[in-house]
N, C-alpha and C positions, 0 to 999 in steps of 0.2 A: 504494500500500500504506500501511497505517497505521503510523505511527512507533512504535517500541517505547517503552514507558513508561520514564521515567528511574529508575535504581536508587535505592534508599532513601538511600544515602549522598550522592548528588547532591542529592536533595531536602533532606536534612538540612543540607548545605553551603549551599544557597540560603536555607534558613530562617535559618541562623546569620548569613549575609551581611545579610539584611534586618533581623534583630534588631540586629546591630551598627550598621547604618546608622541605624536608628531611635534607638538609644541615643546615637550621636554627635549626631544632630539635637537630641535632648533636652538633651544637655550644652551644645551651642552655644546653644540657646535660653535655657537657664538662665543661662549666662554673659552673654549679651546683655541679659537682663532685669536681672541683677545690676549690670551696667555702667550700664544706664539708670536704676537707682535709686541710683547712687553720686553724691554731690554734686559730686565733681570733674569728672564728665562735663559738667556745665552751666557749666564755667568755660572760659576760653581755654586752648588753641585749639580745644577740642571743641564749644564752644557754637555756632559759626557753621554747621558742617555739620548739627548737630541742628536748628537753627532752619530751615535750608533744606529739610530733609526733612519737617519738620512742615508747613510752608507748602505744599510740593509735594503732600503726601498729602491734606490737609484742604481747602484753599482751592478747587481746581477741582471737588471732589466734592460739596461742601456745597450749592450752589444747585440743581443738577439733581436730587440725591437728595431735597431738601426738596420740590421741585415734584412729583416722582413719588410721594413719600410722601403729599402732600396729595391728589393725584388718587386714588390707591389707597384712601386712608382715606375720602374722600368716597363712593366707590363702595361699599366694604364696609359703611360705617355706614348708608348709605341702604338697601341691600339688607336688612341685618339688621333695621333698624327697621320697614320696610314688611312684611317677612315675619312678624316677631313680632306686629305689630299685626293682621295678617290672621288669625292663629291665636289671638288673645286672650292673648298672652304678652308684652305690652309691658313688664311689670315686670322681665323678665329680659333685655331687649334690650341695655341699656347694659352690664350685667355681661358679656354675651357679647362685645360690641364690645371692651371693655377687655382681656378675656382673649385674644381672637383677635389683635388688633392689637398691643397693647403687650407682652404676654407672649410671643407666638410670632412673628408675621410681621415686625415691625420689627427686632428684633435679628438674625434670620436674614438679612433683606434687607440690612441694613447690613453684616454680615460678608461676604456674597457680593459686594456692591458694592466694598468695600475690597479684597477679594482680587482681583477681576477688573481693577480700575482702578489699584491701587496696589501691593500686595505681590507679585503674580505678575510684573508688569513689572520691579519692583525686583529680584526673584530672578533674572530673566534677565540683568539688568545685572551683578549680582554674579557669576553663574556665567561670563559671558562675559569679564569683566574680569580675573579672577584666574587665576593659572597653576597652581593646585592646591597640595597640600602643607598643612602645618600653618599655621594662621593665627596671627599674633602678636597680643599683647594690644593694642598701639596700632592695628593694622589693624582688629581687632574693634570697638574704641572709636570709630574714625573712620568706619568704613564700615557695620558691621553694627548696632551699638547705635542709631544715629540712625534707621535704617530700621525696626527692630523697634518702637521707641518711637513712630515716626510712624504705623505701622499700628495700634498699640493705641489711640493718641489719636484717630485717625480713626474707628475703630469706636465708641468711647465717645461721641464728639461726635455722630455720626450717630444713634445710638440715643437719646441725650438729646433732640436736636432732633425726631426723628421721633415719639418717645413723647409729648412735650409737645404737638406739633401734633395728634396723633391725639386726645388728651384734649380739647383746645380745640374741635376740630371735632365731636367726639361731643357735647359739651355744647351747642354752638350748634345742631346739627341736632335734638337732642332737646328742648331747652328754649327755643331762640331767644336773643335778646339780653337777656333778663330776668336780673337778679342774684339773684332770690329763690329760685331752685332751686340756687344754688351750694352751700349747706350740705348739701343732700340729695345732690348729686352727689359732693362730697368725702367724705361719709360712705360712699357706695357704693364709691368707689375705695379708701378705707381698709379697708373690709371685705374687698375682693378681695385687697389687698396685706397680708395678715396676716404675722406674722413669718416663717413658713415660706416662703410664696410670695415675699416680698420677698428673703429670703436666697437662694432658688433663682434668682431673677431676677438678682441681683447676681453670683452665682457663674457663672451661665450667660453673662452678658454679658462678664464678665472672661475666662472660658475661651474664648469665641469670639474675642475680641480677640487673645488670646495665640496661639490656633491659627492664625488668619489671618496673623499676623506671623511666627511661629516656623517653621511647617511649610514654606512655600516657601523662606524665606531659609536655613533650616538645610540643606535639600537642596542649595541653590545653593552654599553654602560648601564642601561636600564635593566638588563637581564640578570637573573641569578644564575649560579653555576649549573643548576639542573636544567635550565632552559637555554643553554648556549646554542644548541642547534636551531631552536625556534628563533632565537634572536638573529642568527646569521641569515635565516630565510627572510625575516622581516627586513633586515638591513638591505639584502639584495633586491627585494621587491621595491622598497623606497628608492633605492638607487636607480633601478630601471625606470621608474616613473619620473624621477627628477631629470635623468638624462634625456628621456623622450620629450619632456616639457622644454628643456633648454634647447634641444635641437629644433623643435617647432618654432620657438620664439626667435631663434637665430635665423632660420629660413625666412620668417616673416620680415625680420629687420633687413635682410640682405636683398630680397627680391620683391618686396611690396613697397618700394620707395616711390 
């Protein structure tokens, strides 16, 4: 038999519970970001755990992400150049490459890579290590703030390296090793990154970096040790929703001008 639908007050209670959990995650994330921007966080004894988390987040991820970004960029650039040439649209090929790779694919790929390899495992560690309850400020500074900042820095680093690599490969595949097309190429990139697009790109990258770091770790801080797996699932779901919302807003900002 079909189960009876939940009464409206049960649905309202569930909605309030999810809203309160999201509000707590937002507060914890804001507190962690504030601690990350506080100068005293970078002094002893907080400097050592911060440096350890930064190295842990960025160092193992950078080589293989750079390799995969190079391979994917080569494939995408070659496909776009050959297709545009076959249709007589070669003058639009490089602009399309820059928009597809630098504006869309690389920031999203970097955020997902950091989430899967860095912040979600960190969130599972945090959820499994703590016993629940209200977290103290020293605990947040020693455990949460370094992990949040490590996730943010990892995303920004991967986006920077991947974007520069994509631009270099696009120039080489389109013009070869000649330096005489560099002025024309930089003019094209400058025309694409007008003030509005550049602002949207910076805001999108920063929002993705914060979402990747805050959503999983914020859910983990609220969980007890027995609910570590459920907290990881909630953090992943919130992260997916946030990333989707950020992508939609960025597309609207770039293409609905």
